[in-house]
N, C-alpha and C positions, 0 to 999 in steps of 0.2 A: 639620395644625396647627389647634388649636381656640382659640376666643376667647369671652369672656363679653361680651355686649353691654350688660349692666347695665340691661335693661328689665324691666318688671314681669311677673309671671305673666299678668296680663290682656292685656298687649301681646303676649306670646308666643301666647296663645290667639287673638287677633285675626289674627296672622300665619298661624297654622295654618288657621283657619276661613275667613278672608276672602281669603287669598292663596296658600294651599297650600304655605306654607313651614314646615318642621318643624325644631324644635330642642327641647332639654330645657327644662323649666319654669324652670330656673335661668338661661336665655338662653345656654347654652353651644351654640356652633355651629361646625361644621367649615368654616372659611374656606378651607382648602386645596382643598376640593371644588368651589369656585365657579369656573366657567369664564367666558370672555368673553361668552357669550350670557346666562348666568344672573345675573351680577353686577349689571348695570343694573336688572333686575326686582327682585332682592332688595333692593338699596339703596333703590329707590323705595318698596317696600312698608314697609321699616323706617322710612323718613322719614315716611310716612303715619301709621303707628301712634304715632309719637313726637310728632306735632303735637297 
């Protein structure tokens, strides 16, 4: 299952470069691929780039 986060290409770049989280520049991400260990780290990184 995929979802669009609605973040900017610059925020996507930050997630890639600063947090090692990869998604399309459109912010499309595979949320079904997140497991219990990865989800808190990914959510925290998204929160940081959105502030």
